[in-house]
C-alpha positions in Angstrom: 178.0 175.1 86.5 179.7 171.7 85.3 179.2 170.3 81.8 178.7 166.6 83.4 176.6 168.1 86.3 173.7 168.4 84.5 171.7 164.8 82.7 168.3 165.0 81.1 166.8 161.8 81.2 164.5 160.2 78.1 162.0 157.3 79.1 160.8 156.0 75.8 157.6 153.3 76.1 160.3 150.0 75.9 157.6 147.8 75.7 156.7 149.3 71.8 159.2 149.5 71.0 160.3 146.2 72.2 157.1 144.8 70.1 158.1 146.7 67.1 161.4 145.3 67.0 160.2 142.1 67.5 157.4 141.8 64.5 160.6 143.3 62.1 162.8 140.5 62.8 159.5 138.0 62.7 158.8 139.5 59.2 162.8 139.3 58.1 162.9 135.9 59.2 160.0 135.2 57.2 161.2 136.9 54.1 164.4 135.1 54.4 162.5 132.1 54.4 160.4 132.6 51.5 164.4 134.1 49.3 165.3 131.1 49.9 162.4 128.9 49.1 162.0 131.4 45.9 165.9 130.1 44.5 165.5 126.7 46.0 162.4 127.0 43.2 164.2 129.0 41.0 167.1 126.8 40.8 164.9 123.5 39.9 163.0 125.2 37.2 165.8 125.7 35.5 167.1 121.1 36.2 162.8 121.0 34.7 163.6 123.3 31.9 166.9 121.7 30.3 166.0 118.9 31.0 162.9 119.5 28.9 164.2 120.9 25.6 166.9 117.9 25.7 164.2 115.7 25.2 162.5 117.7 22.4 165.5 117.4 20.9 165.1 113.8 20.5 165.0 113.7 17.1 167.8 115.2 16.1 170.2 112.7 18.2 168.1 110.0 16.7 169.4 111.2 13.2 172.9 111.4 14.6 173.1 108.0 16.8 171.2 106.6 12.8 173.9 108.2 11.2 176.8 106.2 13.2 177.7 108.5 16.2 179.3 107.4 19.3 177.1 107.2 21.9 180.1 110.1 23.7 179.8 112.4 20.5 176.7 112.8 20.3 176.7 113.1 24.3 179.6 116.1 23.7 178.0 117.6 21.1 174.4 118.3 22.9 176.4 119.0 26.2 178.9 121.2 24.2 175.6 123.3 22.8 174.3 123.7 26.5 177.1 125.4 28.0 178.2 127.8 24.8 174.1 128.6 25.2 174.4 128.3 28.7 177.2 129.8 30.2 177.1 133.2 28.6 173.7 133.7 29.6 174.3 133.2 33.3 177.6 135.8 33.2 176.0 138.4 31.1 172.7 138.3 34.1 175.0 138.5 36.8 177.2 141.4 35.1 173.6 143.4 34.7 172.7 142.5 38.0 176.1 143.4 40.3 176.4 146.8 38.0 172.1 147.1 38.9 173.0 146.0 42.2 176.6 146.2 43.1 178.6 143.0 44.2 177.2 140.7 46.2 178.5 137.2 46.8 175.1 135.3 46.8 174.2 136.5 43.8 177.4 135.0 42.4 176.5 132.1 43.9 173.1 131.3 42.6 173.9 131.9 39.2 176.4 129.2 39.5 174.0 127.3 41.3 171.8 127.9 38.3 174.7 126.9 36.5 175.3 123.6 37.4 171.2 122.9 38.0 170.9 123.5 34.0 173.5 121.1 33.2 172.9 118.7 35.6 169.9 118.5 34.3 170.7 118.8 30.8 173.2 115.4 30.6 170.9 113.3 32.8 169.0 114.2 29.5 171.1 113.7 27.2 171.9 110.5 28.9 168.3 109.5 29.1 168.2 109.8 25.3 171.0 108.0 25.0 170.3 105.3 26.2 167.5 104.3 24.1 167.3 102.9 20.6 167.6 105.2 18.5 164.6 103.4 16.1 162.4 103.9 18.7 164.1 107.7 19.3 162.3 108.4 16.0 158.7 109.1 15.8 156.0 106.7 14.6 154.2 109.7 12.1 157.3 110.4 10.5 
């Protein structure tokens, strides 16, 4: 009548358990890989979108440059506008996600990565436009 004297054993079919856990681990790896790809794609979309949006501002930059605005001031004007528009949007989105899902370092890193990609795309596009001739920037239909 010793408490440890009676022992019961349950035999679990280990093949089924191991097969299930192996399958789940493989699917988790696939999901992690897929999420990484989606995150990278999102960052690239931010870069390309910012680049294209700045290219659409060609006429405004042409007017600024034709009025004698130096290249550096024109760059700072357009770039600071992108910073003013982009950073609050990223901070608000990160705040909402933090409120809904809780604090995740990955969320903050992804938001920071998106901000960097957006600002990099903007800077490259502004530099590209800024180096072209003012007369070539204006549309021929005007």
